[in-house]
C-alpha positions as CSV (number, residue, x, y, z in Angstrom):
1,M,-107.7,9.5,-156.2
2,P,-105.2,11.1,-153.4
3,S,-106.0,13.6,-151.1
4,D,-105.2,17.2,-151.1
5,K,-104.7,17.7,-147.4
6,Q,-101.7,18.3,-146.2
7,P,-100.3,16.2,-143.3
8,G,-101.5,18.6,-139.8
9,H,-103.3,21.1,-142.4
10,Q,-106.5,23.2,-140.5
11,K,-108.9,24.0,-142.5
12,H,-109.9,26.8,-140.7
13,A,-108.1,29.2,-137.7
14,K,-107.5,28.0,-134.7
15,L,-109.3,30.6,-132.4
16,N,-109.6,30.9,-128.7
17,R,-113.6,30.4,-128.3
18,P,-115.3,32.5,-125.3
19,E,-116.3,29.6,-122.7
20,F,-119.9,29.6,-123.4
21,G,-123.3,27.7,-122.3
22,H,-126.2,27.3,-124.5
23,F,-127.9,30.8,-123.7
24,H,-124.4,32.2,-121.8
25,R,-121.2,32.5,-120.2
26,Q,-123.3,32.1,-116.5
27,E,-126.3,29.6,-116.8
28,W,-128.3,27.9,-114.5
29,A,-131.0,24.8,-115.5
30,I,-133.7,24.1,-113.4
31,L,-135.4,20.5,-114.3
32,G,-137.3,17.9,-112.6
33,T,-140.5,19.3,-111.3
34,P,-143.3,20.6,-113.2
35,C,-142.7,24.2,-115.4
36,G,-144.9,25.9,-112.9
37,N,-142.6,25.4,-110.2
38,I,-139.1,26.4,-112.6
39,K,-140.7,29.5,-113.4
40,K,-141.7,30.4,-109.9
41,L,-138.4,29.6,-108.2
42,A,-136.5,31.5,-111.7
43,F,-138.5,34.6,-110.5
44,G,-138.1,34.9,-107.9
45,I,-134.0,34.4,-107.6
46,I,-134.3,36.9,-110.6
47,D,-136.0,39.1,-108.1
48,R,-133.8,39.7,-105.6
49,L,-131.2,39.5,-107.1
50,S,-132.0,42.3,-109.8
51,D,-130.8,45.2,-107.2
52,S,-126.5,43.7,-108.4
53,Y,-127.3,41.6,-111.6
54,R,-129.3,42.2,-115.0
55,V,-130.7,37.9,-115.2
56,G,-132.7,37.0,-117.9
57,Y,-135.0,34.1,-118.7
58,A,-135.4,31.3,-121.0
59,D,-138.2,29.0,-121.4
60,A,-140.6,27.8,-123.8
61,D,-144.4,28.1,-124.0
62,H,-146.1,25.1,-125.8
63,A,-149.6,27.0,-124.4
64,A,-149.3,29.9,-126.7
65,A,-148.0,28.0,-129.7
66,D,-151.5,25.2,-129.2
67,E,-153.8,28.3,-128.9
68,E,-152.5,30.0,-132.0
69,A,-153.1,26.7,-134.1
70,E,-156.8,26.6,-132.6
71,Q,-157.9,30.7,-133.1
72,G,-155.8,31.6,-135.7
73,K,-153.0,34.3,-135.9
74,D,-153.7,37.9,-134.1
75,E,-155.1,39.8,-136.7
76,K,-154.4,43.1,-134.5
77,T,-150.0,42.5,-135.0
78,A,-148.5,43.4,-138.0
79,M,-147.1,38.8,-137.2
80,G,-150.7,38.0,-137.6
81,H,-150.7,39.8,-141.4
82,G,-147.5,37.7,-142.5
83,A,-144.3,40.2,-141.0
84,K,-141.8,37.7,-140.4
85,M,-140.6,40.6,-137.7
86,E,-142.1,43.1,-135.5
87,Y,-141.1,45.5,-132.8
88,T,-142.8,46.9,-130.4
89,D,-141.6,50.2,-128.2
90,K,-143.5,48.7,-124.6
91,I,-142.5,52.4,-123.1
92,N,-140.7,50.4,-119.9
93,Y,-139.6,47.3,-122.1
94,H,-139.1,46.7,-126.1
95,R,-140.6,43.6,-127.4
96,L,-139.6,41.9,-130.7
97,D,-141.3,38.9,-132.4
98,F,-139.7,37.2,-135.0
99,Q,-140.2,34.1,-137.6
100,A,-136.6,31.8,-137.3
101,K,-134.6,28.9,-136.7
102,L,-132.8,29.9,-133.7
103,D,-129.7,27.9,-131.9
104,S,-127.0,28.4,-129.5
105,Y,-125.2,31.2,-131.5
106,H,-128.3,33.3,-131.7
107,Y,-128.7,32.6,-128.0
108,R,-125.9,33.9,-127.0
109,M,-126.2,37.0,-129.3
110,Y,-129.5,38.1,-127.5
111,F,-128.4,37.2,-123.9
112,N,-124.5,38.3,-124.3
113,E,-125.8,42.0,-122.3
114,Q,-126.9,39.8,-119.0
115,D,-124.6,39.0,-116.2
116,A,-126.6,35.6,-116.0
117,V,-129.3,33.5,-117.8
118,I,-132.5,31.1,-115.7
119,V,-133.6,28.0,-117.9
120,N,-136.3,26.1,-117.8
121,G,-134.5,22.5,-117.8
122,N,-137.8,20.8,-119.1
123,H,-137.4,22.8,-122.6
124,F,-133.7,23.5,-122.8
125,P,-130.0,22.6,-121.5
126,A,-127.4,25.0,-119.9
127,R,-124.2,24.5,-118.4
128,K,-125.2,24.3,-115.0
129,Q,-127.9,22.6,-113.1
130,I,-130.4,22.9,-110.3
131,V,-132.4,19.6,-110.3
132,V,-135.5,19.3,-108.6
133,I,-136.3,16.1,-106.8
134,D,-140.0,16.1,-107.3
135,P,-141.7,12.2,-107.9
136,K,-144.3,14.1,-110.2
137,K,-141.3,14.7,-112.3
138,E,-138.8,11.6,-111.9
139,D,-139.1,9.9,-115.5
140,S,-139.2,13.2,-117.1
141,L,-135.4,13.5,-114.8
142,K,-134.7,9.6,-115.8
143,R,-134.9,11.0,-119.9
144,R,-132.7,14.3,-119.1
145,L,-129.5,12.6,-117.6
146,G,-127.1,12.9,-120.4
147,Q,-128.3,17.0,-119.6
148,L,-126.9,16.9,-115.8
149,T,-122.9,17.4,-117.0
150,D,-122.7,20.3,-113.4
151,V,-124.9,20.0,-111.1
152,R,-124.4,23.0,-108.2
153,L,-127.7,22.4,-106.5
154,I,-130.0,19.9,-105.5
155,L,-133.2,20.9,-103.9
156,L,-136.0,19.4,-102.8
157,V,-139.7,19.7,-102.3
158,E,-142.5,19.4,-99.9
159,G,-142.7,16.4,-98.2
160,V,-139.6,14.6,-99.9
161,N,-136.8,14.0,-97.6
162,E,-134.2,12.0,-99.8
163,V,-132.7,12.1,-102.9
164,Y,-133.2,9.4,-105.4
165,P,-131.0,6.5,-105.0
166,W,-130.3,6.0,-108.8
167,L,-129.4,9.9,-109.1
168,R,-126.7,9.3,-106.5
169,E,-125.0,7.1,-108.4
170,K,-125.2,9.0,-111.5
171,L,-123.8,12.3,-109.9
172,E,-120.0,12.5,-109.4
173,G,-119.3,13.9,-106.1
174,F,-122.6,13.7,-105.0
175,S,-122.1,14.3,-101.6
176,N,-120.7,17.9,-102.6
177,I,-123.7,19.3,-103.8
178,P,-125.5,21.7,-101.7
179,L,-129.0,20.0,-100.9
180,M,-131.8,22.5,-100.0
181,K,-135.7,22.8,-99.9
182,L,-137.2,23.9,-103.1
183,Q,-139.3,26.8,-101.1
184,D,-136.2,28.8,-99.2
185,E,-136.0,31.2,-102.6
186,A,-133.5,33.2,-99.9
187,G,-131.0,30.6,-99.5
188,I,-130.8,30.1,-103.4
189,S,-130.5,32.9,-104.5
190,I,-127.5,33.6,-102.0
191,L,-125.8,30.1,-103.5
192,V,-126.2,31.4,-107.2
193,E,-125.1,35.1,-105.8
194,K,-122.0,33.8,-104.7
195,E,-121.2,31.9,-107.7
196,L,-121.9,35.1,-110.3
197,A,-119.1,37.5,-107.8
198,A,-116.6,34.2,-107.9
199,A,-117.4,34.1,-112.1
200,K,-116.5,37.9,-112.1
201,P,-114.0,37.9,-115.3
202,P,-110.4,38.4,-114.9
203,L,-108.6,41.8,-115.1
204,Y,-105.8,41.5,-118.1
205,G,-104.0,45.0,-119.5
206,L,-103.1,46.5,-123.0
207,V,-101.1,49.2,-123.5
208,L,-102.1,50.4,-127.1
209,A,-98.5,51.4,-128.5
210,G,-99.1,50.5,-132.2
211,G,-99.5,54.1,-133.6
212,K,-97.0,55.5,-135.9
213,S,-97.0,58.8,-134.4
214,E,-97.4,60.6,-137.3
215,R,-97.8,63.8,-135.2
216,M,-95.9,63.6,-133.0
217,G,-92.9,62.5,-135.3
218,R,-91.8,60.1,-133.2
219,D,-92.7,56.8,-131.8
220,K,-94.5,57.9,-128.5
221,G,-94.6,54.6,-127.0
222,L,-90.4,55.1,-127.0
223,I,-90.8,58.7,-125.2
224,E,-89.1,58.9,-121.9
225,Y,-90.9,60.7,-119.2
226,H,-90.7,58.7,-116.2
227,G,-87.1,57.4,-117.0
228,Q,-88.3,54.5,-119.3
229,P,-89.9,54.1,-122.6
230,Q,-93.4,55.2,-122.0
231,R,-95.1,51.5,-123.3
232,E,-93.1,50.0,-120.4
233,H,-93.8,52.4,-117.8
234,L,-97.7,51.7,-118.6
235,A,-97.3,48.1,-118.5
236,E,-95.4,48.7,-115.1
237,L,-98.0,50.4,-113.6
238,L,-101.2,48.2,-115.0
239,G,-99.4,45.6,-113.6
240,H,-100.3,46.3,-110.7
241,F,-103.9,45.6,-111.1
242,C,-103.7,43.2,-114.1
243,K,-103.2,39.6,-113.8
244,E,-101.4,40.2,-116.8
245,T,-100.4,42.9,-118.7
246,F,-99.6,43.2,-122.9
247,I,-98.5,45.5,-125.3
248,S,-100.6,46.4,-128.3
249,C,-98.0,47.0,-131.5
250,R,-97.9,46.8,-134.9
251,P,-96.5,43.0,-136.5
252,D,-93.3,44.8,-136.8
253,Q,-92.9,45.8,-133.6
254,A,-93.1,42.4,-132.1
255,G,-89.7,41.7,-132.2
256,E,-88.6,44.1,-130.2
257,I,-90.7,44.3,-127.2
258,D,-91.7,42.1,-124.4
259,K,-95.0,40.7,-124.0
260,A,-96.2,42.1,-127.7
261,L,-99.4,41.5,-128.7
262,P,-99.4,42.2,-132.5
263,D,-102.3,43.8,-134.4
264,T,-104.3,40.9,-136.2
265,F,-107.7,43.6,-137.0
266,T,-104.9,45.4,-138.8
267,G,-106.3,49.1,-140.6
268,L,-108.1,49.7,-137.4
269,G,-106.2,51.9,-134.8
270,P,-107.1,51.3,-131.4
271,F,-110.4,49.6,-132.6
272,G,-108.1,46.5,-134.0
273,G,-105.9,46.6,-130.8
274,I,-108.8,46.2,-128.5
275,L,-110.2,43.2,-130.7
276,T,-106.6,41.5,-130.9
277,A,-106.8,41.6,-127.2
278,F,-109.8,39.9,-127.2
279,R,-109.7,37.4,-130.1
280,E,-106.6,36.3,-127.7
281,Q,-108.6,36.5,-124.3
282,P,-111.8,36.4,-125.2
283,D,-113.2,35.7,-121.5
284,A,-111.1,38.1,-120.0
285,A,-111.7,41.9,-119.6
286,W,-109.6,44.1,-120.9
287,L,-107.8,47.6,-118.6
288,V,-107.2,49.2,-121.8
289,V,-104.6,52.5,-121.7
290,A,-102.9,54.5,-124.2
291,C,-99.3,55.1,-124.3
292,D,-100.1,59.0,-125.2
293,L,-101.2,59.6,-121.3
294,P,-97.8,60.6,-120.0
295,L,-99.7,62.3,-116.6
296,L,-101.7,58.6,-116.1
297,D,-101.4,57.6,-112.5
298,E,-101.4,54.9,-110.1
299,H,-104.3,56.6,-108.4
300,T,-106.3,57.2,-111.6
301,I,-105.9,53.5,-112.5
302,S,-107.1,52.6,-109.0
303,Q,-110.4,54.8,-109.0
304,L,-111.6,52.7,-113.0
305,A,-110.4,49.1,-111.5
306,G,-112.3,50.4,-108.2
307,F,-115.5,51.2,-109.9
308,R,-115.4,48.6,-112.5
309,N,-119.0,47.3,-113.3
310,P,-118.5,44.0,-114.5
311,S,-122.3,44.1,-115.5
312,K,-121.7,46.8,-118.3
313,V,-119.8,46.6,-121.4
314,A,-117.3,48.7,-120.1
315,T,-116.5,51.2,-117.1
316,A,-114.8,54.4,-118.8
317,F,-114.0,57.9,-117.3
318,N,-116.0,61.1,-119.1
319,S,-113.1,62.9,-121.3
320,P,-112.1,65.8,-119.1
321,A,-112.2,67.8,-123.0
322,S,-116.0,66.6,-123.5
323,E,-119.3,65.7,-122.6
324,F,-118.1,62.0,-124.4
325,P,-116.4,58.5,-122.0
326,E,-113.0,58.1,-122.9
327,P,-112.3,54.8,-124.4
328,L,-108.4,54.5,-124.6
329,I,-108.2,54.4,-120.5
330,A,-111.5,51.7,-119.6
331,I,-111.8,48.5,-118.9
332,W,-113.8,46.7,-121.5
333,E,-116.0,43.8,-120.2
334,P,-115.9,40.2,-122.5
335,R,-119.4,41.5,-123.5
336,A,-118.2,44.1,-125.2
337,Y,-116.3,41.8,-127.8
338,P,-119.7,40.8,-130.1
339,I,-121.0,44.6,-129.2
340,L,-117.1,45.8,-130.9
341,L,-117.7,43.3,-134.0
342,Q,-121.4,44.3,-134.6
343,F,-119.9,47.9,-135.1
344,L,-116.9,47.2,-137.1
345,A,-120.1,44.9,-139.6
346,Q,-121.6,48.3,-139.9
347,G,-119.1,50.1,-140.9
348,Y,-117.6,51.5,-137.8
349,S,-114.1,51.0,-136.4
350,C,-114.9,54.3,-133.4
351,P,-114.6,53.0,-130.1
352,R,-115.8,56.3,-128.4
353,K,-118.8,55.8,-130.7
354,A,-118.9,51.6,-129.1
355,L,-119.0,53.5,-125.8
356,I,-122.0,56.1,-126.5
357,N,-124.4,53.7,-127.4
358,S,-123.9,51.4,-125.4
359,N,-124.2,50.8,-121.5
360,V,-121.3,51.7,-119.5
361,E,-120.0,52.9,-115.9
362,L,-119.5,56.4,-116.6
363,L,-116.9,58.2,-114.2
364,D,-115.8,61.8,-113.3
365,A,-112.0,61.6,-113.0
366,E,-110.5,62.4,-109.4
367,R,-107.4,64.2,-111.5
368,P,-108.9,64.8,-114.6
369,E,-105.4,66.4,-115.7
370,A,-103.9,62.2,-115.9
371,L,-106.4,62.0,-119.1
372,R,-104.3,64.2,-120.6
373,N,-103.4,62.7,-123.9
374,V,-99.9,64.1,-125.8
375,N,-99.9,64.1,-129.6
376,K,-97.6,67.1,-130.4
377,P,-94.1,68.0,-130.0
378,D,-95.1,71.3,-128.5
379,E,-97.7,69.2,-126.0
380,M,-94.7,66.4,-125.3
381,E,-92.0,69.6,-123.4
382,D,-95.5,70.9,-121.7
383,V,-95.6,67.8,-119.9
384,K,-92.3,66.9,-119.7
385,A,-92.1,70.7,-117.4
386,V,-94.9,69.5,-115.2
387,I,-93.7,66.1,-114.4
388,N,-89.6,67.6,-113.5
389,Q,-92.1,70.7,-111.7
390,K,-93.4,67.2,-109.9
391,A,-90.6,65.2,-109.3
């Protein structure tokens, strides 16, 4: 039977995928020692980093499963009466119990708002590994050689001074891997913290210029407040802070714009422009500005970039016109991408609603007039007069 596939045919759209591991972009599996040692070290790292980073923990609890099998289900819980999911507000934290088959696609969603995840490597893999040299678990470590894809640290238990010869041979670049004592929680935490700091997502710029400007009656991105089209003026401003800057536009505008990023989520306004940016660079943070901010200046952008908090979903200003965050001059972190898609799936395309209902860093603008947006001809003339007075 002849094939209906054409040469070079690709069944699914090619997408830029985030640099995820099993649970998260930044994850370390600790393995090579009993689970009690792994948990103690993981908790020590998490505790030391907790003031600056949100660090999650992934483990398996075989003992609890064995107890449940022997004693039957807990009759005090809804799960014990046949429920498949139970949510409990524990006041200081939340607990969600449910029955489901989970894999990496689910783990990444649940751990999305963490800065990193420490993993019990005796049960789960991770992109990066911390290997413990403990004779009690040498055979176990040998069985997990395939998991040692990026060993970042080797730890020696008390009384052990040498790394296994077979492990030396296995690890490429062994001489460059730091070697420490298992009990040195402070030193281990410092190393992990340095890696987290170095992994700060790069900052890209996005000028939103794809609106139809119906209230203005002309393309707001082409209005010249500063001697050049506003969209180009803003792109130039963002270029001082960003690795690369793009102008978000409608597909029909792309041919006339340098560094154009045409919307691929069409009909969604600014929401679609932000999603399109993340589709292009899902591991970048995006400094987003609307083209209707003619008074936006380098000082205000510098304040936003300087107080950026990569541990939050976004860093944004409180709007001087309301008590709500301003989504169209904000830094959206990579973790915002799946959150925005979840809002879209629930029928919402308002970026402000996403900020209001997310963990964000909110700032009061030192120059609130810089956040003034202009949508109508009379507003445009007023702002031009202000700019001319300053000139």
